[in-house]
C-alpha positions as CSV (number, residue, x, y, z in Angstrom):
1,X,13.5,15.6,-17.8
2,X,15.0,12.3,-17.6
3,X,12.6,9.4,-16.6
4,X,14.5,9.3,-13.1
5,X,13.5,13.0,-12.7
6,X,9.8,12.4,-13.8
7,X,9.3,9.7,-11.2
8,X,11.0,11.7,-8.8
9,X,8.7,14.7,-9.4
10,X,5.6,12.5,-9.2
11,X,6.7,10.9,-5.9
12,X,7.0,14.3,-4.5
13,X,3.5,15.2,-5.0
14,X,2.2,12.7,-2.7
15,X,2.9,13.3,1.1
16,X,2.8,9.4,1.4
17,X,4.5,7.4,4.7
18,X,7.2,5.9,1.5
19,X,9.1,9.2,1.1
20,X,10.2,8.9,4.7
21,X,11.1,5.3,4.4
22,X,13.2,5.9,1.4
23,X,15.4,7.7,3.8
24,X,17.4,4.8,4.4
25,X,18.0,3.4,1.1
26,X,21.1,3.4,-0.8
27,X,21.2,4.8,-4.3
28,X,20.4,2.2,-6.6
29,X,17.7,1.1,-4.5
30,X,15.8,4.6,-4.4
31,X,16.2,4.6,-8.2
32,X,13.9,1.3,-8.0
33,X,11.6,2.3,-5.5
34,X,11.3,5.7,-6.6
35,X,10.3,4.2,-9.9
36,X,8.3,1.8,-8.5
37,X,5.9,4.3,-6.5
38,X,5.6,6.2,-9.6
39,X,4.1,3.3,-11.2
40,X,1.5,2.8,-8.7
41,X,0.8,6.8,-8.7
42,X,0.2,6.2,-12.4
43,X,-2.1,3.3,-12.3
44,X,-4.1,4.6,-9.2
45,X,-4.2,7.7,-10.7
46,X,-6.1,6.1,-14.2
47,X,-9.1,5.0,-11.6
48,X,-9.2,8.4,-9.5
49,X,-9.3,11.0,-12.0
50,X,-10.8,9.1,-15.0
51,X,-14.6,9.8,-14.5
52,X,-15.3,7.8,-18.3
53,X,-15.3,3.8,-16.9
54,X,-14.6,2.8,-20.5
55,X,-11.4,5.6,-20.8
56,X,-9.8,4.5,-17.7
57,X,-10.3,0.4,-18.8
58,X,-8.5,1.3,-22.1
59,X,-5.3,3.3,-20.5
60,X,-5.5,0.4,-17.9
61,X,-4.8,-1.9,-21.1
62,X,-2.5,0.7,-22.2
63,X,0.0,0.3,-18.8
64,X,-0.4,-3.6,-19.4
65,X,1.1,-3.4,-23.0
66,X,3.7,-0.6,-21.3
67,X,4.6,-3.5,-18.6
68,X,4.7,-6.2,-21.8
69,X,7.5,-4.0,-23.5
70,X,9.0,-3.4,-20.0
71,X,9.5,-6.8,-20.3
72,X,10.1,-8.0,-23.6
73,X,10.7,-5.0,-26.0
74,X,11.2,-1.5,-25.3
75,X,8.6,0.5,-23.3
76,X,8.1,4.1,-23.9
77,X,6.8,6.0,-20.9
78,X,9.0,7.6,-18.4
79,X,7.9,5.5,-15.9
80,X,8.3,2.0,-17.4
81,X,12.4,3.7,-18.4
82,X,13.3,4.0,-14.6
83,X,11.7,0.9,-14.2
84,X,13.7,-1.0,-16.7
85,X,17.1,0.9,-14.6
86,X,15.2,-1.2,-11.7
87,X,14.8,-4.3,-13.5
88,X,18.2,-4.4,-14.5
89,X,19.7,-4.3,-10.8
90,X,16.7,-6.6,-9.0
91,X,14.7,-9.8,-9.3
92,X,10.8,-7.5,-10.2
93,X,8.3,-10.4,-11.4
94,X,6.2,-9.0,-14.6
95,X,3.3,-10.9,-12.5
96,X,2.6,-8.7,-9.7
97,X,3.2,-5.2,-11.8
98,X,0.1,-6.9,-13.8
99,X,-1.9,-8.0,-11.0
100,X,-1.6,-4.5,-9.7
101,X,-3.5,-3.0,-12.9
102,X,-5.7,-5.9,-12.0
103,X,-6.5,-4.7,-8.7
104,X,-7.1,-1.3,-9.8
105,X,-9.2,-2.1,-12.6
106,X,-11.9,-4.2,-9.9
107,X,-12.4,-0.4,-8.6
108,X,-13.5,0.5,-12.3
109,X,-16.4,-2.6,-12.1
110,X,-16.6,-3.4,-8.5
111,X,-17.9,-1.1,-5.8
112,X,-18.7,-3.1,-3.1
113,X,-17.5,-6.7,-1.7
114,X,-19.9,-8.9,-0.2
115,X,-17.6,-10.8,2.4
116,X,-13.7,-10.2,3.3
117,X,-12.6,-13.4,1.3
118,X,-13.9,-11.3,-2.0
119,X,-11.9,-8.0,0.0
120,X,-8.4,-9.9,0.6
121,X,-8.2,-10.4,-3.3
122,X,-8.4,-6.9,-3.8
123,X,-6.2,-6.3,-1.0
124,X,-3.4,-8.4,-2.6
125,X,-3.6,-6.8,-5.6
126,X,-3.9,-3.3,-4.4
127,X,-1.4,-3.6,-2.3
128,X,0.7,-7.0,-1.1
129,X,1.9,-6.5,-4.9
130,X,3.9,-3.9,-3.9
131,X,5.2,-5.5,-1.0
132,X,6.2,-8.5,-2.9
133,X,8.0,-6.4,-5.1
134,X,9.1,-4.3,-2.6
135,X,11.5,-7.2,-0.7
136,X,13.5,-7.7,-3.8
137,X,14.4,-4.4,-3.9
138,X,15.4,-4.3,-0.3
139,X,16.8,-8.2,0.0
140,X,16.5,-10.7,2.1
141,X,18.0,-14.4,2.8
142,X,14.8,-16.3,4.1
143,X,11.9,-17.2,1.5
144,X,9.7,-16.1,4.3
145,X,9.7,-12.7,3.6
146,X,7.0,-13.3,1.0
147,X,4.5,-14.5,3.2
148,X,5.9,-11.5,5.2
149,X,5.0,-9.1,2.6
150,X,1.7,-10.7,1.6
151,X,0.5,-9.8,5.0
152,X,2.1,-6.6,5.4
153,X,0.6,-5.8,2.3
154,X,-3.1,-6.6,3.6
155,X,-2.7,-4.9,6.5
156,X,-1.8,-1.5,5.2
157,X,-4.5,-2.1,3.1
158,X,-7.3,-2.6,5.2
159,X,-6.0,0.4,7.4
160,X,-6.1,2.6,4.3
161,X,-9.6,1.6,4.2
162,X,-10.6,2.6,7.3
163,X,-9.0,5.9,7.3
164,X,-10.9,6.8,4.2
165,X,-14.1,5.1,5.2
166,X,-16.3,8.2,4.3
167,X,-14.2,9.7,1.5
168,X,-14.5,6.3,-0.6
169,X,-18.1,5.7,0.3
170,X,-18.8,9.4,-1.0
171,X,-17.6,7.9,-4.2
172,X,-19.4,5.1,-4.4
173,X,-16.7,2.3,-3.0
174,X,-17.7,0.5,0.2
175,X,-14.6,-1.8,0.7
176,X,-16.0,-3.0,4.3
177,X,-17.6,-6.2,3.5
178,X,-21.2,-6.2,2.6
179,X,-22.2,-9.1,5.2
180,X,-19.8,-7.2,8.6
181,X,-21.9,-4.1,7.6
182,X,-25.3,-6.1,8.1
183,X,-24.2,-7.6,11.0
184,X,-23.4,-4.8,12.6
185,X,-26.4,-3.1,11.3
186,X,-24.3,-0.4,9.7
187,X,-25.7,1.2,5.7
188,X,-23.9,2.8,2.8
189,X,-26.2,5.8,3.8
190,X,-25.0,5.9,7.7
191,X,-21.2,6.3,6.1
192,X,-21.9,8.7,3.2
193,X,-23.5,11.0,5.9
194,X,-21.1,10.4,8.0
195,X,-22.8,9.1,11.0
196,X,-21.1,8.3,14.3
197,X,-22.5,5.6,16.0
198,X,-22.0,2.9,18.5
199,X,-22.6,0.5,15.0
200,X,-20.3,2.1,13.0
201,X,-17.9,2.1,15.4
202,X,-18.3,-1.1,16.5
203,X,-17.9,-2.1,12.6
204,X,-14.7,-0.2,12.7
205,X,-12.8,-2.0,15.4
206,X,-13.9,-5.0,13.8
207,X,-12.3,-3.6,10.8
208,X,-9.1,-2.5,13.2
209,X,-8.9,-5.7,14.8
210,X,-8.2,-7.5,11.5
211,X,-5.6,-5.4,10.8
212,X,-3.7,-5.3,13.6
213,X,-3.8,-9.5,13.3
214,X,-2.4,-9.2,10.0
215,X,0.4,-7.0,11.1
216,X,1.1,-8.9,13.6
217,X,1.3,-12.2,11.0
218,X,3.7,-10.4,8.6
219,X,6.1,-9.9,10.9
220,X,6.2,-13.1,12.9
221,X,6.9,-14.6,9.4
222,X,9.9,-12.1,9.2
223,X,13.1,-13.4,9.6
224,X,15.7,-11.5,12.3
225,X,18.7,-11.8,10.0
226,X,16.4,-10.3,7.4
227,X,14.8,-7.5,9.5
228,X,18.0,-4.4,8.4
229,X,17.5,-5.5,4.9
230,X,13.7,-5.1,5.1
231,X,14.2,-1.9,7.2
232,X,12.3,0.8,4.8
233,X,9.4,-1.7,4.6
234,X,9.8,-1.8,8.2
235,X,9.7,2.2,8.7
236,X,6.2,2.5,6.5
237,X,4.8,0.0,8.3
238,X,5.5,1.1,11.9
239,X,4.1,4.6,10.4
240,X,0.6,3.0,9.2
241,X,0.5,1.1,12.9
242,X,1.3,5.0,14.4
243,X,-2.0,5.6,12.3
244,X,-4.4,2.4,13.2
245,X,-3.3,3.3,16.8
246,X,-4.2,7.0,16.5
247,X,-7.4,6.0,15.0
248,X,-8.2,3.9,17.9
249,X,-7.7,5.7,20.3
250,X,-10.3,8.6,19.1
251,X,-12.8,5.9,18.7
252,X,-12.9,5.4,15.1
253,X,-13.5,9.4,14.1
254,X,-13.2,8.5,10.4
255,X,-16.8,9.6,9.4
256,X,-16.0,12.9,11.2
257,X,-12.3,13.5,9.8
258,X,-9.3,12.2,8.4
259,X,-6.8,10.8,10.6
260,X,-3.4,11.7,9.9
261,X,0.1,11.3,11.3
262,X,1.9,14.8,10.9
263,X,5.3,14.6,9.3
264,X,7.6,15.5,12.3
265,X,6.1,12.4,13.4
266,X,6.6,10.2,10.5
267,X,10.4,11.6,10.4
268,X,10.8,10.3,14.4
269,X,9.6,7.3,13.9
270,X,11.6,6.2,10.4
271,X,14.7,7.6,12.5
272,X,14.1,5.7,15.8
273,X,12.7,2.2,13.7
274,X,16.3,2.5,11.6
275,X,18.1,3.4,15.1
276,X,16.1,0.2,16.4
277,X,17.0,-2.4,13.3
278,X,20.9,-1.3,13.0
279,X,20.6,-2.3,16.6
280,X,18.9,-5.4,16.3
281,X,21.8,-6.4,13.5
282,X,24.6,-5.5,15.5
283,X,23.2,-8.3,18.4
284,X,23.3,-11.0,15.5
285,X,26.2,-10.2,14.7
286,X,27.7,-10.5,18.0
């Protein structure tokens, strides 16, 4: 199995929205994005699948060394070998790969967040870093793309947190700010037991509003002449936004079930957005 085949297999194991956005990439971009996503899966799996904290920490440190080898020596893992090809074509920064590892490391030692200020650092490391790498693969002309990527990463991570709130709580992780739990009168026990109340719904509505704020803030930063190049990210964002809207329309049933978007719906969103962005790009040329 080649490094690229390994990354492809790693990507196909997930039903992630990444897959549907990859459909509109050229071969070079697809190789880089598949390698990047495989890397994200590898470091995330360290925390999710390793029950021994010290072993997980050692594995994350191993990945730090492997990223150093990727940029300064010779990597050995199939994912970093595939990333070696990617960094020959795109200006991917070592810092963001390492910051992502730091985000995963936070899951080992930090189970709760006192405020959104604390949580926002986690969201940057766990998600915005991926966005900042992705825009380099997709291409852009305006520096405002960095602000777009950062805010979109925050928005998508907040949507993930809302979707997975019960599952995370049962694993002892509360990603909702503690000061807001207190404000709305919600306890960890209520989340673990799946007690859907007026208090939890008000808390979730607050989180959804914040996610929507960052979503809109992101797109207000994206220049019109960068939209078509960034259509892959836009597709993924639209799929996540559809998930958020579904959660809102069903009155936040996240303690009762895991809300998701059907595969056909994701494909329809991908095709629709690609078509829309193409039309916008043609109008800019005329």
